[in-house]
FITIPA-595419 format. One line per field, with one value per residue (C-alpha): x, y, z; residue in three letters; residue number from 1. Coordinates in nm, 2 decimals, decimal comma, padded with zeros to 4 digits, always signed. Layout:
BEGIN
X <- X_...
Y <- Y_...
Z <- Z_...
code <- ALA_...
pos <- NUM_...
//
This chain:
BEGIN
X <- +02,59_+02,32_+01,94_+01,69_+01,37_+01,09_+00,72_+00,52_+00,23_+00,44_+00,38_+00,58_+00,48_+00,63_+00,98_+00,91_+01,05_+01,37_+01,42_+01,43_+01,69_+01,91_+01,89_+02,00_+02,31_+02,39_+02,44_+02,54_+02,73_+02,77_+02,39_+02,15_+01,79_+01,49_+01,12_+00,87_+00,64_+00,54_+00,17_+00,01_-00,35_-00,29_-00,29_-00,42_-00,29_-00,46_-00,28_+00,04_+00,05_-00,07_+00,22_+00,49_+00,39_+00,40_+00,70_+00,97_+01,05_+01,20_+01,48_+01,80_+01,77_+01,92_+01,72_+01,59_+01,25_+01,15_+00,74_+00,61_+00,24_+00,06_+00,38_+00,32_+00,40_+00,14_+00,01_-00,18_+00,08_+00,45_+00,72_+00,88_+01,17_+01,05_+01,30_+01,11_+01,19_+01,56_+01,41_+01,42_+01,08_+01,08_+00,77_+00,44_+00,29_-00,05_-00,11_+00,08_+00,31_+00,00_-00,07_+00,31_+00,31_-00,01_+00,18_+00,53_+00,60_+00,88_+01,22_+01,23_+00,99_+01,11_+00,93_+01,19_+01,28_+01,54_+01,34_+01,44_+01,77_+01,60_+01,39_+01,18_+00,83_+00,90_+00,98_+01,00_+01,33_+01,46_+01,37_+01,33_+01,63_+01,83_+01,70_+01,78_+02,11_+02,18_+02,10_+02,24_+02,57_+02,52_+02,37_+02,12_+01,76_+01,81_+02,01_+01,73_+01,44_+01,30_+01,19_+00,78_+00,61_+00,31_+00,20_-00,13_-00,34_-00,51_-00,90_-01,04_-00,75_-00,92_-01,24_-01,58_-01,70_-02,04_-02,09_-02,19_-01,90_-02,11_-02,02_-01,70_-01,73_-01,42_-01,34_-01,15_-00,80_-00,63_-00,73_-00,40_-00,27_-00,55_-00,84_-00,81_-01,00_-00,81_-00,99_-00,85_-00,92_-00,62_-00,60_-00,57_-00,80_-01,07_-00,99_-00,99_-01,33_-01,43_-01,36_-01,41_-01,76_-01,94_-01,93_-02,06_-01,89_-02,09_-01,95_-02,25_-02,44_-02,18_-02,20_-01,86_-01,86_-01,53_-01,18_-00,90_-00,54_-00,46_-00,58_-00,58_-00,75_-01,07_-01,02_-01,13_-00,87_-01,06_-01,27_-01,16_-00,98_-01,19_-01,51_-01,42_-01,51_-01,34_-01,18_-01,40_-01,55_-01,50_-01,32_-01,16_-00,81_-00,60_-00,33_+00,04_+00,05_-00,24_-00,52_-00,84_-00,86_-01,18_-01,05_-01,15_-00,97_-00,74_-00,87_-00,82_-00,99_-01,01_-01,13_-01,30_-01,33_-01,18_-01,32_-01,32_-01,53_-01,72_-01,85_-01,84_-01,58_-01,39_-01,17_-01,31_-01,62_-01,75_-01,74_-01,89_-01,82_-02,13_-02,05_-02,32_-02,44_-02,39
Y <- -00,16_-00,04_-00,20_-00,25_-00,38_-00,51_-00,50_-00,63_-00,81_-01,07_-01,38_-01,66_-01,90_-01,69_-01,60_-01,23_-01,17_-01,39_-01,20_-00,86_-00,98_-01,13_-00,82_-00,62_-00,82_-00,82_-00,44_-00,42_-00,73_-00,51_-00,50_-00,63_-00,70_-00,74_-00,85_-00,65_-00,85_-01,04_-01,13_-00,78_-00,86_-00,80_-00,41_-00,31_+00,03_+00,07_-00,28_-00,17_+00,16_+00,04_-00,20_+00,02_+00,28_+00,06_-00,11_+00,14_+00,34_+00,05_+00,04_+00,26_+00,60_+00,60_+00,26_+00,23_+00,08_-00,07_-00,07_-00,33_-00,27_-00,16_-00,06_-00,06_+00,28_+00,46_+00,80_+00,82_+00,59_+00,75_+00,61_+00,84_+00,84_+01,02_+01,13_+01,15_+01,09_+01,02_+00,70_+00,66_+00,53_+00,39_+00,31_+00,42_+00,76_+00,57_+00,68_+00,43_+00,70_+00,96_+00,75_+00,83_+01,16_+01,28_+01,30_+01,35_+01,60_+01,46_+01,63_+01,55_+01,37_+01,31_+01,19_+00,88_+00,95_+00,69_+00,46_+00,57_+00,39_+00,07_-00,16_-00,31_-00,51_-00,57_-00,23_-00,34_-00,56_-00,28_+00,06_+00,04_-00,18_+00,08_+00,35_+00,18_+00,08_+00,42_+00,58_+00,29_+00,43_+00,78_+00,90_+01,20_+01,19_+01,46_+01,22_+01,00_+01,18_+01,55_+01,71_+01,74_+01,92_+01,67_+01,29_+01,14_+01,13_+00,78_+00,73_+00,68_+00,76_+01,01_+00,91_+01,11_+01,35_+01,49_+01,87_+01,88_+01,62_+01,35_+01,05_+00,92_+00,68_+00,53_+00,22_-00,12_-00,06_-00,38_-00,76_-00,91_-01,27_-01,32_-01,18_-00,86_-00,56_-00,25_+00,09_+00,44_+00,56_+00,68_+00,74_+01,14_+01,17_+00,95_+01,14_+01,52_+01,47_+01,27_+01,50_+01,29_+01,19_+00,81_+00,64_+00,35_+00,17_-00,01_-00,29_-00,42_-00,55_-00,56_-00,29_-00,16_+00,09_+00,05_+00,04_-00,17_-00,05_-00,41_-00,74_-00,91_-00,61_-00,77_-01,04_-01,06_-01,23_-01,27_-01,54_-01,90_-01,96_-02,24_-02,04_-01,76_-01,82_-01,52_-01,70_-01,58_-01,29_-00,93_-00,61_-00,30_-00,18_+00,07_-00,13_-00,06_+00,16_+00,36_+00,23_+00,15_-00,21_-00,46_-00,82_-01,13_-01,23_-01,52_-01,54_-01,84_-01,89_-02,27_-02,29_-01,96_-01,75_-01,43_-01,04_-01,04_-01,39_-01,39_-01,03_-01,03_-00,74_-00,71_-00,44_-00,11_-00,16_+00,11_+00,15_+00,41_+00,56_+00,76_+00,99_+01,04_+01,41_+01,49
Z <- -00,09_-00,24_-00,18_-00,46_-00,36_-00,59_-00,53_-00,82_-00,92_-01,10_-00,86_-00,81_-01,08_-01,37_-01,49_-01,43_-01,08_-01,14_-01,45_-01,33_-01,04_-01,29_-01,49_-01,18_-01,08_-01,46_-01,41_-01,07_-00,88_-00,56_-00,47_-00,25_-00,36_-00,13_-00,22_-00,05_-00,23_-00,58_-00,49_-00,52_-00,72_-01,07_-01,16_-00,80_-00,76_-00,41_-00,31_-00,45_-00,28_+00,08_+00,05_-00,05_+00,17_+00,50_+00,37_+00,25_+00,56_+00,75_+00,48_+00,50_+00,37_-00,02_-00,08_-00,43_-00,50_-00,82_-00,83_-01,11_-01,11_-01,44_-01,59_-01,91_-02,13_-02,33_-02,33_-02,03_-01,82_-01,85_-01,63_-01,35_-01,06_-00,74_-00,47_-00,14_+00,23_+00,10_-00,09_-00,45_-00,62_-00,98_-01,13_-01,37_-01,27_-01,23_-00,87_-00,71_-00,53_-00,45_-00,10_+00,03_-00,14_+00,04_+00,36_+00,24_-00,03_-00,28_-00,32_-00,68_-00,97_-01,30_-01,60_-01,75_-02,11_-02,19_-02,36_-02,72_-02,61_-02,50_-02,74_-02,44_-02,41_-02,06_-01,89_-01,54_-01,67_-01,89_-01,82_-01,44_-01,41_-01,61_-01,41_-01,05_-01,14_-01,28_-00,92_-00,71_-00,93_-00,78_-01,09_-01,05_-01,16_-01,41_-01,67_-01,70_-01,71_-01,76_-01,43_-01,37_-01,07_-00,99_-01,03_-01,09_-00,80_-00,74_-00,72_-00,35_-00,18_+00,06_+00,23_+00,17_+00,48_+00,45_+00,49_+00,89_+00,98_+01,11_+00,86_+00,69_+00,39_+00,34_+00,12_+00,17_-00,02_+00,06_+00,23_+00,40_+00,40_+00,73_+00,54_+00,77_+00,60_+00,56_+00,48_+00,34_+00,69_+00,88_+01,26_+01,24_+00,97_+01,18_+01,51_+01,35_+01,23_+01,54_+01,81_+02,09_+01,99_+02,00_+01,68_+01,48_+01,19_+00,95_+00,76_+00,51_+00,82_+01,07_+01,36_+01,58_+01,84_+01,98_+01,81_+02,00_+02,05_+01,95_+01,85_+02,22_+02,39_+02,26_+02,48_+02,81_+03,01_+03,33_+03,20_+03,18_+02,84_+02,76_+02,80_+02,63_+02,24_+02,08_+01,77_+01,47_+01,63_+01,47_+01,58_+01,47_+01,53_+01,40_+01,27_+01,25_+00,96_+01,12_+00,87_+01,04_+00,99_+01,05_+01,15_+01,31_+01,62_+01,55_+01,20_+00,95_+00,61_+00,64_+01,02_+01,17_+00,90_+00,80_+00,80_+00,42_+00,38_+00,74_+00,64_+00,22_+00,23_-00,09_-00,24_-00,29_-00,09_+00,14_+00,52_+00,68_+01,02_+01,18_+01,47_+01,74_+01,82_+02,15
code <- MET_ALA_ILE_ILE_THR_LEU_THR_THR_ASP_PHE_GLY_GLU_LYS_ASP_HIS_PHE_ALA_GLY_ALA_THR_LYS_GLY_ALA_ILE_TYR_SER_GLU_LEU_HIS_ASP_VAL_LYS_ILE_VAL_ASP_ILE_SER_HIS_SER_ILE_SER_PRO_PHE_SER_ILE_PRO_GLU_ALA_ALA_TYR_ILE_ILE_LYS_ASN_ALA_TYR_SER_SER_PHE_PRO_LYS_GLY_THR_ILE_HIS_ILE_ILE_GLY_ILE_ASP_SER_GLU_ILE_ASN_PRO_GLU_ASN_LYS_HIS_ILE_ALA_VAL_LYS_LEU_ASP_ASP_HIS_PHE_PHE_ILE_CYS_ALA_ASN_ASN_GLY_ILE_MET_SER_MET_ILE_CYS_ALA_GLU_ILE_ALA_PRO_GLU_LYS_ILE_VAL_GLU_ILE_ASN_ILE_HIS_ASP_LYS_ILE_GLN_THR_SER_PHE_PRO_VAL_LEU_ASP_VAL_PHE_VAL_LYS_ALA_ALA_CYS_HIS_ILE_ALA_ARG_GLY_GLY_THR_LEU_GLU_VAL_ILE_GLY_LYS_SER_ILE_LYS_GLU_ILE_LYS_PRO_ILE_LYS_ASN_ILE_VAL_PRO_TYR_VAL_ASN_ASP_ASP_LYS_THR_GLN_ILE_ILE_GLY_SER_VAL_ILE_TYR_ILE_ASP_ASN_TYR_GLY_ASN_VAL_ILE_THR_ASN_ILE_LYS_ARG_HIS_PHE_PHE_GLU_THR_ILE_GLN_LYS_GLY_ARG_ALA_PHE_GLU_ILE_SER_ALA_ARG_ASN_ASN_LYS_PHE_LYS_THR_ILE_TYR_LYS_LYS_TYR_SER_ASP_PHE_VAL_ASN_PHE_GLU_ILE_GLU_GLU_ASN_LYS_ARG_ASN_ASP_GLU_GLY_ARG_GLY_LEU_VAL_VAL_PHE_ASN_SER_GLY_ASP_PHE_LEU_GLU_ILE_ALA_VAL_TYR_LYS_SER_ASN_SER_GLY_THR_VAL_GLY_SER_ALA_SER_SER_LEU_MET_GLY_LEU_GLY_LEU_MET_ASP_ALA_ILE_SER_VAL_ASN_PHE_ILE_LYS_THR
pos <- 1_2_3_4_5_6_7_8_9_10_11_12_13_14_15_16_17_18_19_20_21_22_23_24_25_26_27_28_29_30_31_32_33_34_35_36_37_38_39_40_41_42_43_44_45_46_47_48_49_50_51_52_53_54_55_56_57_58_59_60_61_62_63_64_65_66_67_68_69_70_71_72_73_74_75_76_77_78_79_80_81_82_83_84_85_86_87_88_89_90_91_92_93_94_95_96_97_98_99_100_101_102_103_104_105_106_107_108_109_110_111_112_113_114_115_116_117_118_119_120_121_122_123_124_125_126_127_128_129_130_131_132_133_134_135_136_137_138_139_140_141_142_143_144_145_146_147_148_149_150_151_152_153_154_155_156_157_158_159_160_161_162_163_164_165_166_167_168_169_170_171_172_173_174_175_176_177_178_179_180_181_182_183_184_185_186_187_188_189_190_191_192_193_194_195_196_197_198_199_200_201_202_203_204_205_206_207_208_209_210_211_212_213_214_215_216_217_218_219_220_221_222_223_224_225_226_227_228_229_230_231_232_233_234_235_236_237_238_239_240_241_242_243_244_245_246_247_248_249_250_251_252_253_254_255_256_257_258_259_260_261_262_263_264_265_266_267_268_269_270_271_272_273_274_275_276_277_278
//
């Protein structure tokens, strides 16, 4: 049974996600549809790139991923189908795939060219569904598009490093459901520049000199629980996707607050890492 995943900014209120699923089932009765997320911030390419990068590899090889973000076709925003890591991705060529492609080279990329056969004002439902179902039936990418060599890069995907390698300047690419702030600084990149040096991470007026392996490492369990007062305090970890994350221990926007709310951090805000010379 083919698996088709959906990642969009459609939300849960409107008909778009349901209509897309209905169109898939109308084409293929024997298919499994999985919602990765329909809560991407509208038109947020960095958010979508982060979500799909961290989700796709948990699915079986051969899974087809429809990504419906900023998908209206125009001369600067064409549609593509990509085979990468034995998965298939169907999306607009607007940079969404560049976070994954930065680490794994695509096996094949085609620019979808079936639009003359489809009258559409809803390309995810019409064009992307047709392409996904074609692949699910065992069809090749060459039938639905012409081969291209490159995809459009996403802006700010790579952090800035100064000439003497004493500073990294990254940016916030995602804020999760807990209000934790995820940056575009990955563990391997950080450690390559760090070379064992001490460091200070700055996020607005907040400074951090330690990166924990997991959130609970922040807690001193030798102190009695009712005397710890750890909830609502800031910390830094490399998260499950190996991205540098600024968090608040047991964050809750309704009570103790979150990294985003307490530190005033939003999407694309700068985060700096200064390495201390030895």
